[in-house]
PDB file of N, CA, C and O in Angstrom:
ATOM      1  N   MET A   1       1.311   6.716 -17.748  1.00  0.00           N
ATOM      2  CA  MET A   1       2.375   6.786 -16.769  1.00  0.00           C
ATOM      3  C   MET A   1       1.762   6.614 -15.389  1.00  0.00           C
ATOM      4  O   MET A   1       0.819   7.313 -15.020  1.00  0.00           O
ATOM      5  N   PHE A   2       2.310   5.680 -14.640  1.00  0.00           N
ATOM      6  CA  PHE A   2       1.940   5.497 -13.236  1.00  0.00           C
ATOM      7  C   PHE A   2       3.002   6.176 -12.387  1.00  0.00           C
ATOM      8  O   PHE A   2       4.186   6.168 -12.727  1.00  0.00           O
ATOM      9  N   TYR A   3       2.576   6.751 -11.304  1.00  0.00           N
ATOM     10  CA  TYR A   3       3.503   7.304 -10.323  1.00  0.00           C
ATOM     11  C   TYR A   3       3.277   6.560  -9.026  1.00  0.00           C
ATOM     12  O   TYR A   3       2.135   6.325  -8.634  1.00  0.00           O
ATOM     13  N   CYS A   4       4.359   6.185  -8.353  1.00  0.00           N
ATOM     14  CA  CYS A   4       4.255   5.388  -7.143  1.00  0.00           C
ATOM     15  C   CYS A   4       5.342   5.810  -6.166  1.00  0.00           C
ATOM     16  O   CYS A   4       6.462   6.123  -6.571  1.00  0.00           O
ATOM     17  N   ASP A   5       5.008   5.817  -4.877  1.00  0.00           N
ATOM     18  CA  ASP A   5       6.011   6.209  -3.890  1.00  0.00           C
ATOM     19  C   ASP A   5       6.759   5.013  -3.314  1.00  0.00           C
ATOM     20  O   ASP A   5       7.531   5.163  -2.367  1.00  0.00           O
ATOM     21  N   SER A   6       6.541   3.837  -3.872  1.00  0.00           N
ATOM     22  CA  SER A   6       7.266   2.639  -3.450  1.00  0.00           C
ATOM     23  C   SER A   6       8.279   2.269  -4.531  1.00  0.00           C
ATOM     24  O   SER A   6       7.901   1.864  -5.630  1.00  0.00           O
ATOM     25  N   GLN A   7       9.552   2.408  -4.219  1.00  0.00           N
ATOM     26  CA  GLN A   7      10.588   2.089  -5.209  1.00  0.00           C
ATOM     27  C   GLN A   7      10.566   0.611  -5.585  1.00  0.00           C
ATOM     28  O   GLN A   7      10.879   0.254  -6.720  1.00  0.00           O
ATOM     29  N   THR A   8      10.196  -0.248  -4.634  1.00  0.00           N
ATOM     30  CA  THR A   8      10.103  -1.681  -4.918  1.00  0.00           C
ATOM     31  C   THR A   8       9.028  -1.943  -5.968  1.00  0.00           C
ATOM     32  O   THR A   8       9.235  -2.733  -6.889  1.00  0.00           O
ATOM     33  N   THR A   9       7.897  -1.291  -5.830  1.00  0.00           N
ATOM     34  CA  THR A   9       6.812  -1.457  -6.797  1.00  0.00           C
ATOM     35  C   THR A   9       7.202  -0.889  -8.154  1.00  0.00           C
ATOM     36  O   THR A   9       6.916  -1.497  -9.185  1.00  0.00           O
ATOM     37  N   VAL A  10       7.849   0.268  -8.163  1.00  0.00           N
ATOM     38  CA  VAL A  10       8.300   0.869  -9.425  1.00  0.00           C
ATOM     39  C   VAL A  10       9.229  -0.094 -10.153  1.00  0.00           C
ATOM     40  O   VAL A  10       9.080  -0.311 -11.356  1.00  0.00           O
ATOM     41  N   ARG A  11      10.191  -0.673  -9.430  1.00  0.00           N
ATOM     42  CA  ARG A  11      11.125  -1.630 -10.055  1.00  0.00           C
ATOM     43  C   ARG A  11      10.381  -2.837 -10.613  1.00  0.00           C
ATOM     44  O   ARG A  11      10.678  -3.291 -11.719  1.00  0.00           O
ATOM     45  N   ALA A  12       9.419  -3.361  -9.860  1.00  0.00           N
ATOM     46  CA  ALA A  12       8.673  -4.540 -10.316  1.00  0.00           C
ATOM     47  C   ALA A  12       7.887  -4.220 -11.587  1.00  0.00           C
ATOM     48  O   ALA A  12       7.865  -5.023 -12.520  1.00  0.00           O
ATOM     49  N   ILE A  13       7.250  -3.061 -11.628  1.00  0.00           N
ATOM     50  CA  ILE A  13       6.469  -2.688 -12.809  1.00  0.00           C
ATOM     51  C   ILE A  13       7.382  -2.469 -14.008  1.00  0.00           C
ATOM     52  O   ILE A  13       7.074  -2.925 -15.109  1.00  0.00           O
ATOM     53  N   GLU A  14       8.484  -1.787 -13.813  1.00  0.00           N
ATOM     54  CA  GLU A  14       9.406  -1.531 -14.919  1.00  0.00           C
ATOM     55  C   GLU A  14      10.062  -2.817 -15.427  1.00  0.00           C
ATOM     56  O   GLU A  14      10.271  -2.967 -16.631  1.00  0.00           O
ATOM     57  N   ARG A  15      10.384  -3.730 -14.535  1.00  0.00           N
ATOM     58  CA  ARG A  15      11.000  -5.001 -14.939  1.00  0.00           C
ATOM     59  C   ARG A  15       9.968  -6.036 -15.361  1.00  0.00           C
ATOM     60  O   ARG A  15      10.287  -7.034 -16.006  1.00  0.00           O
ATOM     61  N   ARG A  16       8.712  -5.769 -14.976  1.00  0.00           N
ATOM     62  CA  ARG A  16       7.620  -6.716 -15.196  1.00  0.00           C
ATOM     63  C   ARG A  16       7.940  -8.060 -14.570  1.00  0.00           C
ATOM     64  O   ARG A  16       7.659  -9.119 -15.131  1.00  0.00           O
ATOM     65  N   ALA A  17       8.539  -7.984 -13.384  1.00  0.00           N
ATOM     66  CA  ALA A  17       8.910  -9.196 -12.653  1.00  0.00           C
ATOM     67  C   ALA A  17       8.998  -8.891 -11.161  1.00  0.00           C
ATOM     68  O   ALA A  17       9.354  -7.786 -10.755  1.00  0.00           O
ATOM     69  N   SER A  18       8.663  -9.902 -10.356  1.00  0.00           N
ATOM     70  CA  SER A  18       8.743  -9.777  -8.909  1.00  0.00           C
ATOM     71  C   SER A  18       8.874 -11.165  -8.302  1.00  0.00           C
ATOM     72  O   SER A  18       8.439 -12.151  -8.896  1.00  0.00           O
ATOM     73  N   ARG A  19       9.465 -11.239  -7.134  1.00  0.00           N
ATOM     74  CA  ARG A  19       9.547 -12.517  -6.415  1.00  0.00           C
ATOM     75  C   ARG A  19       8.232 -12.858  -5.717  1.00  0.00           C
ATOM     76  O   ARG A  19       7.994 -14.006  -5.343  1.00  0.00           O
ATOM     77  N   SER A  20       7.393 -11.857  -5.550  1.00  0.00           N
ATOM     78  CA  SER A  20       6.116 -12.043  -4.870  1.00  0.00           C
ATOM     79  C   SER A  20       5.083 -12.641  -5.829  1.00  0.00           C
ATOM     80  O   SER A  20       4.808 -12.056  -6.877  1.00  0.00           O
ATOM     81  N   PRO A  21       4.506 -13.804  -5.485  1.00  0.00           N
ATOM     82  CA  PRO A  21       3.476 -14.386  -6.353  1.00  0.00           C
ATOM     83  C   PRO A  21       2.276 -13.453  -6.539  1.00  0.00           C
ATOM     84  O   PRO A  21       1.720 -13.377  -7.635  1.00  0.00           O
ATOM     85  N   ALA A  22       1.877 -12.752  -5.490  1.00  0.00           N
ATOM     86  CA  ALA A  22       0.737 -11.833  -5.606  1.00  0.00           C
ATOM     87  C   ALA A  22       1.075 -10.682  -6.551  1.00  0.00           C
ATOM     88  O   ALA A  22       0.246 -10.300  -7.376  1.00  0.00           O
ATOM     89  N   MET A  23       2.278 -10.129  -6.441  1.00  0.00           N
ATOM     90  CA  MET A  23       2.690  -9.044  -7.334  1.00  0.00           C
ATOM     91  C   MET A  23       2.796  -9.549  -8.773  1.00  0.00           C
ATOM     92  O   MET A  23       2.399  -8.841  -9.699  1.00  0.00           O
ATOM     93  N   MET A  24       3.321 -10.751  -8.977  1.00  0.00           N
ATOM     94  CA  MET A  24       3.424 -11.302 -10.329  1.00  0.00           C
ATOM     95  C   MET A  24       2.035 -11.486 -10.941  1.00  0.00           C
ATOM     96  O   MET A  24       1.846 -11.256 -12.136  1.00  0.00           O
ATOM     97  N   HIS A  25       1.081 -11.894 -10.136  1.00  0.00           N
ATOM     98  CA  HIS A  25      -0.287 -12.039 -10.635  1.00  0.00           C
ATOM     99  C   HIS A  25      -0.810 -10.685 -11.124  1.00  0.00           C
ATOM    100  O   HIS A  25      -1.402 -10.593 -12.199  1.00  0.00           O
ATOM    101  N   LEU A  26      -0.587  -9.637 -10.326  1.00  0.00           N
ATOM    102  CA  LEU A  26      -1.032  -8.302 -10.718  1.00  0.00           C
ATOM    103  C   LEU A  26      -0.298  -7.807 -11.961  1.00  0.00           C
ATOM    104  O   LEU A  26      -0.902  -7.189 -12.837  1.00  0.00           O
ATOM    105  N   LEU A  27       1.001  -8.078 -12.036  1.00  0.00           N
ATOM    106  CA  LEU A  27       1.774  -7.666 -13.208  1.00  0.00           C
ATOM    107  C   LEU A  27       1.294  -8.380 -14.470  1.00  0.00           C
ATOM    108  O   LEU A  27       1.197  -7.773 -15.537  1.00  0.00           O
ATOM    109  N   ARG A  28       0.998  -9.667 -14.340  1.00  0.00           N
ATOM    110  CA  ARG A  28       0.484 -10.407 -15.502  1.00  0.00           C
ATOM    111  C   ARG A  28      -0.873  -9.852 -15.937  1.00  0.00           C
ATOM    112  O   ARG A  28      -1.141  -9.713 -17.131  1.00  0.00           O
ATOM    113  N   THR A  29      -1.719  -9.541 -14.969  1.00  0.00           N
ATOM    114  CA  THR A  29      -3.036  -8.978 -15.271  1.00  0.00           C
ATOM    115  C   THR A  29      -2.884  -7.647 -16.003  1.00  0.00           C
ATOM    116  O   THR A  29      -3.570  -7.392 -16.993  1.00  0.00           O
ATOM    117  N   LEU A  30      -1.980  -6.802 -15.507  1.00  0.00           N
ATOM    118  CA  LEU A  30      -1.738  -5.503 -16.147  1.00  0.00           C
ATOM    119  C   LEU A  30      -1.165  -5.695 -17.548  1.00  0.00           C
ATOM    120  O   LEU A  30      -1.588  -5.014 -18.483  1.00  0.00           O
ATOM    121  N   THR A  31      -0.227  -6.596 -17.705  1.00  0.00           N
ATOM    122  CA  THR A  31       0.395  -6.844 -19.010  1.00  0.00           C
ATOM    123  C   THR A  31      -0.621  -7.385 -20.010  1.00  0.00           C
ATOM    124  O   THR A  31      -0.636  -6.970 -21.169  1.00  0.00           O
ATOM    125  N   LEU A  32      -1.469  -8.309 -19.565  1.00  0.00           N
ATOM    126  CA  LEU A  32      -2.509  -8.839 -20.457  1.00  0.00           C
ATOM    127  C   LEU A  32      -3.485  -7.742 -20.877  1.00  0.00           C
ATOM    128  O   LEU A  32      -3.905  -7.690 -22.033  1.00  0.00           O
ATOM    129  N   ALA A  33      -3.846  -6.863 -19.934  1.00  0.00           N
ATOM    130  CA  ALA A  33      -4.736  -5.743 -20.270  1.00  0.00           C
ATOM    131  C   ALA A  33      -4.058  -4.812 -21.273  1.00  0.00           C
ATOM    132  O   ALA A  33      -4.703  -4.322 -22.199  1.00  0.00           O
ATOM    133  N   ALA A  34      -2.765  -4.567 -21.092  1.00  0.00           N
ATOM    134  CA  ALA A  34      -2.031  -3.701 -22.019  1.00  0.00           C
ATOM    135  C   ALA A  34      -2.009  -4.309 -23.423  1.00  0.00           C
ATOM    136  O   ALA A  34      -2.165  -3.596 -24.414  1.00  0.00           O
ATOM    137  N   CYS A  35      -1.818  -5.603 -23.503  1.00  0.00           N
ATOM    138  CA  CYS A  35      -1.822  -6.274 -24.813  1.00  0.00           C
ATOM    139  C   CYS A  35      -3.213  -6.244 -25.438  1.00  0.00           C
ATOM    140  O   CYS A  35      -3.364  -5.961 -26.627  1.00  0.00           O
ATOM    141  N   ARG A  36      -4.204  -6.530 -24.644  1.00  0.00           N
ATOM    142  CA  ARG A  36      -5.575  -6.605 -25.159  1.00  0.00           C
ATOM    143  C   ARG A  36      -6.088  -5.249 -25.638  1.00  0.00           C
ATOM    144  O   ARG A  36      -6.755  -5.159 -26.669  1.00  0.00           O
ATOM    145  N   PHE A  37      -5.775  -4.196 -24.884  1.00  0.00           N
ATOM    146  CA  PHE A  37      -6.316  -2.879 -25.194  1.00  0.00           C
ATOM    147  C   PHE A  37      -5.295  -1.943 -25.851  1.00  0.00           C
ATOM    148  O   PHE A  37      -5.539  -0.745 -25.991  1.00  0.00           O
ATOM    149  N   HIS A  38      -4.155  -2.506 -26.249  1.00  0.00           N
ATOM    150  CA  HIS A  38      -3.150  -1.787 -27.034  1.00  0.00           C
ATOM    151  C   HIS A  38      -2.648  -0.504 -26.360  1.00  0.00           C
ATOM    152  O   HIS A  38      -2.721   0.583 -26.933  1.00  0.00           O
ATOM    153  N   PHE A  39      -2.144  -0.652 -25.152  1.00  0.00           N
ATOM    154  CA  PHE A  39      -1.504   0.498 -24.503  1.00  0.00           C
ATOM    155  C   PHE A  39      -0.197   0.053 -23.867  1.00  0.00           C
ATOM    156  O   PHE A  39      -0.003  -1.122 -23.553  1.00  0.00           O
ATOM    157  N   ASP A  40       0.667   0.992 -23.692  1.00  0.00           N
ATOM    158  CA  ASP A  40       1.949   0.747 -23.034  1.00  0.00           C
ATOM    159  C   ASP A  40       1.924   1.506 -21.717  1.00  0.00           C
ATOM    160  O   ASP A  40       1.163   2.462 -21.565  1.00  0.00           O
ATOM    161  N   TYR A  41       2.728   1.099 -20.788  1.00  0.00           N
ATOM    162  CA  TYR A  41       2.758   1.786 -19.501  1.00  0.00           C
ATOM    163  C   TYR A  41       4.177   1.850 -18.960  1.00  0.00           C
ATOM    164  O   TYR A  41       5.029   1.017 -19.270  1.00  0.00           O
ATOM    165  N   ARG A  42       4.389   2.828 -18.172  1.00  0.00           N
ATOM    166  CA  ARG A  42       5.653   3.038 -17.461  1.00  0.00           C
ATOM    167  C   ARG A  42       5.309   3.413 -16.035  1.00  0.00           C
ATOM    168  O   ARG A  42       4.177   3.794 -15.736  1.00  0.00           O
ATOM    169  N   CYS A  43       6.277   3.305 -15.173  1.00  0.00           N
ATOM    170  CA  CYS A  43       6.085   3.686 -13.778  1.00  0.00           C
ATOM    171  C   CYS A  43       7.282   4.508 -13.325  1.00  0.00           C
ATOM    172  O   CYS A  43       8.432   4.174 -13.613  1.00  0.00           O
ATOM    173  N   SER A  44       6.996   5.567 -12.625  1.00  0.00           N
ATOM    174  CA  SER A  44       8.041   6.459 -12.148  1.00  0.00           C
ATOM    175  C   SER A  44       7.880   6.675 -10.646  1.00  0.00           C
ATOM    176  O   SER A  44       6.764   6.755 -10.133  1.00  0.00           O
ATOM    177  N   HIS A  45       9.003   6.767  -9.958  1.00  0.00           N
ATOM    178  CA  HIS A  45       8.969   6.980  -8.508  1.00  0.00           C
ATOM    179  C   HIS A  45       8.642   8.430  -8.195  1.00  0.00           C
ATOM    180  O   HIS A  45       9.150   9.349  -8.838  1.00  0.00           O
ATOM    181  N   ILE A  46       7.795   8.621  -7.209  1.00  0.00           N
ATOM    182  CA  ILE A  46       7.507   9.946  -6.694  1.00  0.00           C
ATOM    183  C   ILE A  46       7.733   9.886  -5.184  1.00  0.00           C
ATOM    184  O   ILE A  46       7.163   9.039  -4.497  1.00  0.00           O
ATOM    185  N   ALA A  47       8.553  10.773  -4.685  1.00  0.00           N
ATOM    186  CA  ALA A  47       8.881  10.766  -3.256  1.00  0.00           C
ATOM    187  C   ALA A  47       7.635  11.070  -2.429  1.00  0.00           C
ATOM    188  O   ALA A  47       6.782  11.856  -2.840  1.00  0.00           O
ATOM    189  N   GLY A  48       7.543  10.443  -1.270  1.00  0.00           N
ATOM    190  CA  GLY A  48       6.412  10.687  -0.375  1.00  0.00           C
ATOM    191  C   GLY A  48       6.249  12.159  -0.041  1.00  0.00           C
ATOM    192  O   GLY A  48       5.125  12.637   0.114  1.00  0.00           O
ATOM    193  N   ALA A  49       7.345  12.879   0.073  1.00  0.00           N
ATOM    194  CA  ALA A  49       7.289  14.313   0.382  1.00  0.00           C
ATOM    195  C   ALA A  49       6.619  15.097  -0.746  1.00  0.00           C
ATOM    196  O   ALA A  49       6.049  16.162  -0.509  1.00  0.00           O
ATOM    197  N   ASP A  50       6.685  14.573  -1.969  1.00  0.00           N
ATOM    198  CA  ASP A  50       6.059  15.228  -3.117  1.00  0.00           C
ATOM    199  C   ASP A  50       4.647  14.705  -3.381  1.00  0.00           C
ATOM    200  O   ASP A  50       3.974  15.163  -4.305  1.00  0.00           O
ATOM    201  N   ASN A  51       4.212  13.767  -2.584  1.00  0.00           N
ATOM    202  CA  ASN A  51       2.929  13.094  -2.777  1.00  0.00           C
ATOM    203  C   ASN A  51       2.152  13.135  -1.463  1.00  0.00           C
ATOM    204  O   ASN A  51       1.658  12.114  -0.985  1.00  0.00           O
ATOM    205  N   THR A  52       2.057  14.312  -0.899  1.00  0.00           N
ATOM    206  CA  THR A  52       1.566  14.497   0.469  1.00  0.00           C
ATOM    207  C   THR A  52       0.181  13.923   0.704  1.00  0.00           C
ATOM    208  O   THR A  52      -0.034  13.222   1.693  1.00  0.00           O
ATOM    209  N   ALA A  53      -0.758  14.203  -0.182  1.00  0.00           N
ATOM    210  CA  ALA A  53      -2.141  13.761   0.031  1.00  0.00           C
ATOM    211  C   ALA A  53      -2.231  12.238   0.096  1.00  0.00           C
ATOM    212  O   ALA A  53      -2.835  11.694   1.021  1.00  0.00           O
ATOM    213  N   ALA A  54      -1.644  11.552  -0.867  1.00  0.00           N
ATOM    214  CA  ALA A  54      -1.683  10.093  -0.866  1.00  0.00           C
ATOM    215  C   ALA A  54      -0.916   9.526   0.322  1.00  0.00           C
ATOM    216  O   ALA A  54      -1.335   8.536   0.923  1.00  0.00           O
ATOM    217  N   ASP A  55       0.193  10.148   0.655  1.00  0.00           N
ATOM    218  CA  ASP A  55       0.995   9.691   1.785  1.00  0.00           C
ATOM    219  C   ASP A  55       0.196   9.793   3.087  1.00  0.00           C
ATOM    220  O   ASP A  55       0.275   8.900   3.931  1.00  0.00           O
ATOM    221  N   LEU A  56      -0.561  10.856   3.253  1.00  0.00           N
ATOM    222  CA  LEU A  56      -1.385  11.016   4.456  1.00  0.00           C
ATOM    223  C   LEU A  56      -2.374   9.873   4.598  1.00  0.00           C
ATOM    224  O   LEU A  56      -2.567   9.345   5.694  1.00  0.00           O
ATOM    225  N   LEU A  57      -2.994   9.493   3.506  1.00  0.00           N
ATOM    226  CA  LEU A  57      -3.987   8.425   3.571  1.00  0.00           C
ATOM    227  C   LEU A  57      -3.359   7.048   3.738  1.00  0.00           C
ATOM    228  O   LEU A  57      -3.843   6.234   4.525  1.00  0.00           O
ATOM    229  N   SER A  58      -2.291   6.784   3.007  1.00  0.00           N
ATOM    230  CA  SER A  58      -1.722   5.435   3.040  1.00  0.00           C
ATOM    231  C   SER A  58      -0.963   5.139   4.325  1.00  0.00           C
ATOM    232  O   SER A  58      -0.991   4.006   4.808  1.00  0.00           O
ATOM    233  N   ARG A  59      -0.302   6.111   4.874  1.00  0.00           N
ATOM    234  CA  ARG A  59       0.498   5.863   6.079  1.00  0.00           C
ATOM    235  C   ARG A  59      -0.244   6.166   7.365  1.00  0.00           C
ATOM    236  O   ARG A  59      -0.125   5.437   8.349  1.00  0.00           O
ATOM    237  N   PHE A  60      -0.999   7.230   7.352  1.00  0.00           N
ATOM    238  CA  PHE A  60      -1.551   7.715   8.607  1.00  0.00           C
ATOM    239  C   PHE A  60      -3.066   7.667   8.676  1.00  0.00           C
ATOM    240  O   PHE A  60      -3.626   7.789   9.765  1.00  0.00           O
ATOM    241  N   GLY A  61      -3.748   7.494   7.556  1.00  0.00           N
ATOM    242  CA  GLY A  61      -5.200   7.502   7.549  1.00  0.00           C
ATOM    243  C   GLY A  61      -5.774   8.827   8.029  1.00  0.00           C
ATOM    244  O   GLY A  61      -6.878   8.878   8.570  1.00  0.00           O
ATOM    245  N   ASP A  62      -5.014   9.896   7.826  1.00  0.00           N
ATOM    246  CA  ASP A  62      -5.391  11.214   8.329  1.00  0.00           C
ATOM    247  C   ASP A  62      -6.351  11.891   7.349  1.00  0.00           C
ATOM    248  O   ASP A  62      -5.941  12.711   6.528  1.00  0.00           O
ATOM    249  N   CYS A  63      -7.629  11.535   7.448  1.00  0.00           N
ATOM    250  CA  CYS A  63      -8.628  12.048   6.506  1.00  0.00           C
ATOM    251  C   CYS A  63      -8.848  13.544   6.666  1.00  0.00           C
ATOM    252  O   CYS A  63      -9.069  14.242   5.676  1.00  0.00           O
ATOM    253  N   GLN A  64      -8.794  14.047   7.885  1.00  0.00           N
ATOM    254  CA  GLN A  64      -9.043  15.470   8.108  1.00  0.00           C
ATOM    255  C   GLN A  64      -7.971  16.315   7.412  1.00  0.00           C
ATOM    256  O   GLN A  64      -8.294  17.285   6.726  1.00  0.00           O
ATOM    257  N   GLN A  65      -6.717  15.955   7.586  1.00  0.00           N
ATOM    258  CA  GLN A  65      -5.643  16.706   6.938  1.00  0.00           C
ATOM    259  C   GLN A  65      -5.683  16.499   5.424  1.00  0.00           C
ATOM    260  O   GLN A  65      -5.398  17.421   4.660  1.00  0.00           O
ATOM    261  N   PHE A  66      -6.042  15.275   4.988  1.00  0.00           N
ATOM    262  CA  PHE A  66      -6.193  15.012   3.555  1.00  0.00           C
ATOM    263  C   PHE A  66      -7.253  15.927   2.957  1.00  0.00           C
ATOM    264  O   PHE A  66      -7.034  16.515   1.898  1.00  0.00           O
ATOM    265  N   ARG A  67      -8.402  16.056   3.624  1.00  0.00           N
ATOM    266  CA  ARG A  67      -9.487  16.916   3.137  1.00  0.00           C
ATOM    267  C   ARG A  67      -9.031  18.375   3.037  1.00  0.00           C
ATOM    268  O   ARG A  67      -9.431  19.099   2.126  1.00  0.00           O
ATOM    269  N   ALA A  68      -8.196  18.789   3.979  1.00  0.00           N
ATOM    270  CA  ALA A  68      -7.685  20.164   3.926  1.00  0.00           C
ATOM    271  C   ALA A  68      -6.804  20.368   2.692  1.00  0.00           C
ATOM    272  O   ALA A  68      -6.833  21.431   2.073  1.00  0.00           O
ATOM    273  N   LEU A  69      -6.016  19.338   2.336  1.00  0.00           N
ATOM    274  CA  LEU A  69      -5.135  19.431   1.166  1.00  0.00           C
ATOM    275  C   LEU A  69      -5.878  19.193  -0.146  1.00  0.00           C
ATOM    276  O   LEU A  69      -5.483  19.715  -1.189  1.00  0.00           O
ATOM    277  N   SER A  70      -6.953  18.405  -0.096  1.00  0.00           N
ATOM    278  CA  SER A  70      -7.668  18.002  -1.313  1.00  0.00           C
ATOM    279  C   SER A  70      -9.171  18.203  -1.141  1.00  0.00           C
ATOM    280  O   SER A  70      -9.913  17.223  -1.085  1.00  0.00           O
ATOM    281  N   PRO A  71      -9.632  19.435  -1.056  1.00  0.00           N
ATOM    282  CA  PRO A  71     -11.044  19.670  -0.776  1.00  0.00           C
ATOM    283  C   PRO A  71     -11.990  19.185  -1.875  1.00  0.00           C
ATOM    284  O   PRO A  71     -13.177  18.991  -1.613  1.00  0.00           O
ATOM    285  N   ARG A  72     -11.495  18.984  -3.097  1.00  0.00           N
ATOM    286  CA  ARG A  72     -12.360  18.547  -4.205  1.00  0.00           C
ATOM    287  C   ARG A  72     -12.409  17.028  -4.349  1.00  0.00           C
ATOM    288  O   ARG A  72     -13.068  16.520  -5.257  1.00  0.00           O
ATOM    289  N   ALA A  73     -11.730  16.302  -3.481  1.00  0.00           N
ATOM    290  CA  ALA A  73     -11.741  14.840  -3.550  1.00  0.00           C
ATOM    291  C   ALA A  73     -13.142  14.314  -3.225  1.00  0.00           C
ATOM    292  O   ALA A  73     -13.895  14.939  -2.478  1.00  0.00           O
ATOM    293  N   ASP A  74     -13.475  13.163  -3.796  1.00  0.00           N
ATOM    294  CA  ASP A  74     -14.778  12.555  -3.513  1.00  0.00           C
ATOM    295  C   ASP A  74     -14.958  12.352  -2.012  1.00  0.00           C
ATOM    296  O   ASP A  74     -14.014  12.010  -1.301  1.00  0.00           O
ATOM    297  N   ALA A  75     -16.181  12.567  -1.545  1.00  0.00           N
ATOM    298  CA  ALA A  75     -16.479  12.408  -0.118  1.00  0.00           C
ATOM    299  C   ALA A  75     -16.389  10.948   0.303  1.00  0.00           C
ATOM    300  O   ALA A  75     -16.016  10.652   1.438  1.00  0.00           O
ATOM    301  N   SER A  76     -16.728  10.030  -0.606  1.00  0.00           N
ATOM    302  CA  SER A  76     -16.659   8.596  -0.312  1.00  0.00           C
ATOM    303  C   SER A  76     -15.582   7.972  -1.179  1.00  0.00           C
ATOM    304  O   SER A  76     -15.502   8.268  -2.371  1.00  0.00           O
ATOM    305  N   PRO A  77     -14.754   7.113  -0.603  1.00  0.00           N
ATOM    306  CA  PRO A  77     -13.712   6.477  -1.411  1.00  0.00           C
ATOM    307  C   PRO A  77     -14.315   5.536  -2.449  1.00  0.00           C
ATOM    308  O   PRO A  77     -15.370   4.941  -2.229  1.00  0.00           O
ATOM    309  N   THR A  78     -13.637   5.415  -3.565  1.00  0.00           N
ATOM    310  CA  THR A  78     -14.047   4.485  -4.605  1.00  0.00           C
ATOM    311  C   THR A  78     -13.246   3.206  -4.427  1.00  0.00           C
ATOM    312  O   THR A  78     -12.022   3.220  -4.557  1.00  0.00           O
ATOM    313  N   PRO A  79     -13.921   2.096  -4.131  1.00  0.00           N
ATOM    314  CA  PRO A  79     -13.166   0.850  -3.922  1.00  0.00           C
ATOM    315  C   PRO A  79     -12.550   0.369  -5.227  1.00  0.00           C
ATOM    316  O   PRO A  79     -13.165   0.492  -6.286  1.00  0.00           O
ATOM    317  N   PRO A  80     -11.346  -0.175  -5.159  1.00  0.00           N
ATOM    318  CA  PRO A  80     -10.721  -0.697  -6.374  1.00  0.00           C
ATOM    319  C   PRO A  80     -11.425  -1.969  -6.833  1.00  0.00           C
ATOM    320  O   PRO A  80     -12.054  -2.668  -6.039  1.00  0.00           O
ATOM    321  N   ALA A  81     -11.311  -2.253  -8.106  1.00  0.00           N
ATOM    322  CA  ALA A  81     -11.879  -3.493  -8.636  1.00  0.00           C
ATOM    323  C   ALA A  81     -11.136  -4.680  -8.034  1.00  0.00           C
ATOM    324  O   ALA A  81      -9.919  -4.639  -7.847  1.00  0.00           O
ATOM    325  N   ALA A  82     -11.871  -5.717  -7.740  1.00  0.00           N
ATOM    326  CA  ALA A  82     -11.262  -6.914  -7.146  1.00  0.00           C
ATOM    327  C   ALA A  82     -10.470  -7.669  -8.201  1.00  0.00           C
ATOM    328  O   ALA A  82     -10.966  -7.927  -9.298  1.00  0.00           O
ATOM    329  N   VAL A  83      -9.253  -8.018  -7.869  1.00  0.00           N
ATOM    330  CA  VAL A  83      -8.424  -8.859  -8.720  1.00  0.00           C
ATOM    331  C   VAL A  83      -8.111 -10.110  -7.907  1.00  0.00           C
ATOM    332  O   VAL A  83      -7.365 -10.040  -6.931  1.00  0.00           O
ATOM    333  N   PRO A  84      -8.673 -11.256  -8.297  1.00  0.00           N
ATOM    334  CA  PRO A  84      -8.433 -12.461  -7.490  1.00  0.00           C
ATOM    335  C   PRO A  84      -6.956 -12.831  -7.481  1.00  0.00           C
ATOM    336  O   PRO A  84      -6.303 -12.870  -8.524  1.00  0.00           O
ATOM    337  N   LEU A  85      -6.453 -13.096  -6.304  1.00  0.00           N
ATOM    338  CA  LEU A  85      -5.056 -13.475  -6.159  1.00  0.00           C
ATOM    339  C   LEU A  85      -4.913 -14.987  -6.271  1.00  0.00           C
ATOM    340  O   LEU A  85      -5.854 -15.725  -5.979  1.00  0.00           O
ATOM    341  N   PRO A  86      -3.747 -15.448  -6.691  1.00  0.00           N
ATOM    342  CA  PRO A  86      -3.553 -16.896  -6.832  1.00  0.00           C
ATOM    343  C   PRO A  86      -3.574 -17.585  -5.472  1.00  0.00           C
ATOM    344  O   PRO A  86      -3.224 -16.999  -4.448  1.00  0.00           O
ATOM    345  N   THR A  87      -3.987 -18.821  -5.495  1.00  0.00           N
ATOM    346  CA  THR A  87      -4.001 -19.643  -4.277  1.00  0.00           C
ATOM    347  C   THR A  87      -3.067 -20.818  -4.471  1.00  0.00           C
ATOM    348  O   THR A  87      -2.534 -21.029  -5.561  1.00  0.00           O
ATOM    349  N   ALA A  88      -2.873 -21.572  -3.420  1.00  0.00           N
ATOM    350  CA  ALA A  88      -2.023 -22.763  -3.495  1.00  0.00           C
ATOM    351  C   ALA A  88      -2.574 -23.759  -4.522  1.00  0.00           C
ATOM    352  O   ALA A  88      -1.812 -24.480  -5.165  1.00  0.00           O
ATOM    353  N   ALA A  89      -3.901 -23.792  -4.668  1.00  0.00           N
ATOM    354  CA  ALA A  89      -4.524 -24.704  -5.634  1.00  0.00           C
ATOM    355  C   ALA A  89      -4.147 -24.334  -7.062  1.00  0.00           C
ATOM    356  O   ALA A  89      -4.106 -25.197  -7.939  1.00  0.00           O
ATOM    357  N   ASP A  90      -3.871 -23.051  -7.300  1.00  0.00           N
ATOM    358  CA  ASP A  90      -3.480 -22.610  -8.643  1.00  0.00           C
ATOM    359  C   ASP A  90      -2.107 -23.169  -9.054  1.00  0.00           C
ATOM    360  O   ASP A  90      -1.818 -23.330 -10.240  1.00  0.00           O
ATOM    361  N   ASP A  91      -1.275 -23.459  -8.051  1.00  0.00           N
ATOM    362  CA  ASP A  91       0.076 -23.966  -8.325  1.00  0.00           C
ATOM    363  C   ASP A  91       0.061 -25.458  -8.675  1.00  0.00           C
ATOM    364  O   ASP A  91       1.019 -25.980  -9.243  1.00  0.00           O
ATOM    365  N   ALA A  92      -1.034 -26.131  -8.329  1.00  0.00           N
ATOM    366  CA  ALA A  92      -1.117 -27.589  -8.538  1.00  0.00           C
ATOM    367  C   ALA A  92      -1.407 -27.928  -9.961  1.00  0.00           C
ATOM    368  O   ALA A  92      -1.509 -29.105 -10.307  1.00  0.00           O
TER     369      ALA A  92
END
């Protein structure tokens, strides 16, 4: 189960469709991984008010307040794995 504070993203994941080419690329990548590794996934909306720590980082970059709320979080962020996005050449 994924939790996300963006209703647009939740809808795209649940429908497995989006008008955004970049989002469709990510959805296809996730779907292929789910097929390959035999797992299913769902996404549920979580309000920003209920997701305070993540909201602080994503909207405000307030690391000091984040650290106060999440003292056990890693001191250094873990970068996400790179997923190459489609280019205009991919459409040709």
